[in-house]
N, C-alpha and C positions, 0 to 999 in steps of 0.2 A: 634627490627628488624621489618621492614615493606617493602612493595613493592611500587614502583612508576611505572606508566604506561603512555604512551603517544601515540597518533595516529593522524597523519595528512594524510588524504586520499582524493584523487581526485576521485569523482564519484564511490564510492565503490560498488561492486557487492554483491550479497547474499553470494557468496563464500568468498569474502573479509571479510564481517561482521562475518562470522563463524570463520574465522581465528582470528580476533580481540577479539571475545568472548572467544576463547580458550586461548589467551594470558592473558586475565583477570582471567580466571579460574585457569590457571597454576600459576599466580602470588600469588594466595591465600596461597601457601605454606609458604609465608613470612608474612601472616596475616589473621587470621580467625575470629577475634573478631569484626571488623568493616570494612565496604567497602564504598567508596564514589567516585563520579566522577563529572566532570564539562565538559560542551560542549557549543558551541556557537549556539544560535537559536534566530531568529528574532532580531538580533543585540544586544543580551544580553548574559551574562554568566549565564547559568543554572547550578545549583549545587544540587545534591541529595546525601545525606549521610544516611546510614542505619547501625544499629548494625547487626552483623552476617557476614557470609562468602560471597564470591563473587558468589557462586552458588545460594545462597538465594537471593542475590541482583539482579541477572540477571533473576530471575523469575518475577520480577516487572518492570525491566528496559529493554526495547527493543532497541538495538543499532540503528535500523532503525528510531526510533523516535528521535534519537540524531543527525541525518543528517541535516546539514544546508540547508536553502532554496536555496542555490547555488548548491546543490547536493554533497557538500563535507562534510567530517567529521573532526571536530577540537575537540580533546578529551584528557582529562587527568584523570587518575584514581589512587586510593590508596587502599591498603589492609593493615590492621593493626593488630598486636598482642598487647593486653593491657599489659603494664608493671605496671600500678598502677590503672587506672580507665578508663572508656570509655567516658570521657568528651573531648570536643574540637577535634573531629575527623577531618580528612582531606577529601577533599581539604579545604584549607583556602583561602579566596577570598575577593576581594573588587569589586567595579563596573567595574574596568578596568583589573584586573588580578585574576587568580586563580592559586594556586601552589600546587604541591604535593612534599613532602620532606621526605627523609630518612636520619636520622642523628640527630645531636644535634647542635643547634646554640649557645646556652648559658647555662652555668651551674649555672648562678646566679638566685636568687629567682625572680619570676615575679614582686614582689613589687618594685624591683630595676631597672627594664628594662627602665622605662622612664628616671630615673636619669642617667643611664649608657649610653643609646643609643639614647635618645631623642624621643622615640616612645611610645605613649599611646596605650596600647593593650587592646582589648576587651576580649581576652581569656588568658589562662595560658599555651598555647601551644607556645613554643619558635619559632616554624616555622612561626608564625605570623610576626616575625621581618623581615623575607624575604619579605613579602608582603609590609610592610611599606617602606622598602628600595627601592623597585621597584616604589612605589608611588612617591617618591621624586627624582627618576631618578638616583639612585646610584647603584653601582655594589655589589651584595651580596658576591661574592667571595673575593672582596677587603675589604668590610666593616667587614667581619667576617672571617679573615684568620685562626683563631685558631679553627674554627668550624669543624664539619664533615657534608658534604653536598653531596647529590645526588638529584637533583631538576629537575622537568619539569614544565615550566611555560606556561600557556595559556593566551594569550592577547586578549582583546575584539576585536582588529583589525584583528582577524583571523590569529594570529601568534603563533607559537610554538617555544619555546627555551628550551634547556636542557644543563646540565653541572654537573660536580663533582669537588671536590677539592682534591681528592687523598685518602680520608679516607673512602669513601663509593663507591660501584660499581654502574655503570649505562652503559647500552649497547644500541645500535641502529641498525636497519636493514632498508635498502632501498629496496623497491620492485618497480615494474614498475609504480605504482600509489600511493604509500604510504611510509611514514616513521613511523616505529614502535619502541617505546622506552620501554625497560624492565630493571628491576633491575639487572638481571644476564643473561649470555649467556645460562645457563641451562634452564631458564624459556622459552626463545625463542625456544630452541631446542625441549623441550617437547611439545610446541605448534605447532611444524612443521616447524620452521625456523632454518636453519642450517648455516646462514651467519651473525650472530650478531657480531658487532665490539664494542670494549670498547671505550667509550668517552675519549679523551685525558684529562689529568689532567689540571685543571684551564683553561678550554677552553669553551667559550660559543658557542654552536652550534644552529644555527637558520635555520628553514625550510623555504625556499623561496617559493613563489607562483608557480614557475615552478618545484618544488620538488627538486631543488638543495639545497645543504647545504652550509651555510656560517659559518666559524669558526673564532673566535677571542680569542686569548690567553692573559691572564693577568698573571703577575708575583707577587707571594706573598712570595716567599722564602721558601715555604713548600715542603717537600718531598712527593712523591707518595708512599703510603703505600699499594696500591693494587697490587697483582701479575700481 
């Protein structure tokens, strides 16, 4: 189990940043062993990953420093419980994309990923397969229909996209100047947000520059297992 976090915010105030910080802290209920985040700064994806809880992480990372030079915040975060080791923590990223993922993409051994999927991976974290899929312009939901996915993508072009395939939860909240993504509605509620909505199954949700949301559904033939 782990938590995924996303924030797309227009000119966030100090009060907004306090809310986003609380979202990150509340997300740690789903992962205390490692915390990481990516944001867009000076035209690049900046990623910082640390062992330990979100509370410890936020002692070193100030969200004000993550605000883009255009005054906006483009941010994804991840909180993880270790099931085996603390290698290959998230976000996983390339020059163009950073992703946070809750779920399982492949049950196959990492040594077989290139043979099975055509992607040469640097890590043994199967979430990296999502990054490679994005790099070649393919749809993760359609490429891995048997996986379990709740994903938030950060694109270098100041774009945020999120989705689930029915086997993992993910929720979003729209405020007057931001879209906030959490793993569960309960996390949002504890952070002070009482209007979180579940992302529709097999639907890509993109945050547009005017804060509107675009939705694109794909059909994989899989059932929604989330209540």
